[in-house]
Steps between C-alpha positions, in 0.01 A plus 500: 500500500656827391509799728198715402551855381881483509690673223662240280676683220864534387693749708284466812459251778208333674381655825601182678816553700674476834673771698877459515637786705453806281462295182198328353575145389256322270469132406644381167273536193317189385605323176367686203484828688648791295763545770616140504785561253618788720538283807881522550493883490181507708659287774785749538272794563497626858200727456185452297293796388139409433347656193150649507431419868144626471431213258653235726260527794333176600157480663465330838264232368722422202802478732330258737397267218852511356680460833296188581676326208856594605743298709674809639359770726400837362332816628320771311617850594320794340409288202848353448600144574793445735674168559533420870802357680511121465814407691505595867688419819383213720413743778253674268332174407491373859339816637240500222420133561494541882267798470264309271495199735443716810211691344325207333306346795392837637375625164321176428304513827377842402395406148804650328756343270877537531693486174855552384654730240294374207194690621459831325384818675368779277630826651407730214322508161817369328710378795506142630719394792587152629568519875699215654196403713137605467207435734186529288175525693265543204279242332695199381534430128733219384523661155590850625827652382516762778403544864141612540538665844868509601495578872866441587798525265854402598819603324830336591775749432804437283789729405351559158143571610510666842496856363203427272319313783535795737385761249300404192347178629418647842317791337310265270400262778382782726283638221333160446152506652504142635853471644500546876843364592834544322803321636862537396750241625880512488618138463853560628437738792231465769280772363129508414308815418123480504267763354144482634193682366275643769122543491534855368712384207828632638812292551721429800836323500629242745855371521617165638865411560498222761438128442292480817253763384152418368323665208127554543314464171145523630374590152553137394472347847868424537773553759849414372823447686797681350702186557273306267586732214873431536469128578828312425682824418753701701415861413715781628369730774389839376754783517446746785594865520793576728476817699803723494596706805563853376562648844839671532 
């Protein structure tokens, strides 16, 4: 299934890509593509300039249908398709799996479903995110391609995504009408930041940095131990500010 609405002409590239530092890397053209005979020169390019970006925007529905046929993970950001990180450290995978396992029984008892990073969350008209863990408390639909009522989203930070998680994704999640809990987890340091929506629609932030602490998630009927999130890992303690005596 070809990517809908992507420009596919000589001299331009598909909107599918992955972020590589300050460069945009795109997958190799398929056989028969006009760019196929340019592959050696194309591989040496460090930057790719997309031609006619206004023509390359992909709709959310078209993206969801296309992404369901792909083996790799993608997100849609402002109408452009971005390839997600596939290789990650063990600590990242362990924290994501531990979080999923810890949330699963609580969410199930309250009629919600806990899913991993293949569950899409629509955060804008042409933006689709794939949080590492989603608790969906809406009506169940085995054929659905996205969460119907995402109540909790969890992002496990990595060096390449932490800045985006703390800015763009946070803004998008807070503007989503159904999301009530947003949790960011550092897999290498004991650090969890929880954003909670109050009854007036505002947000408060709670920080956890001790394995003996508990995290109250009353919105989904769950209380989690910090230690359960870092099960089998040896995360570093969080850094603390050191006061300096400036007295003469």
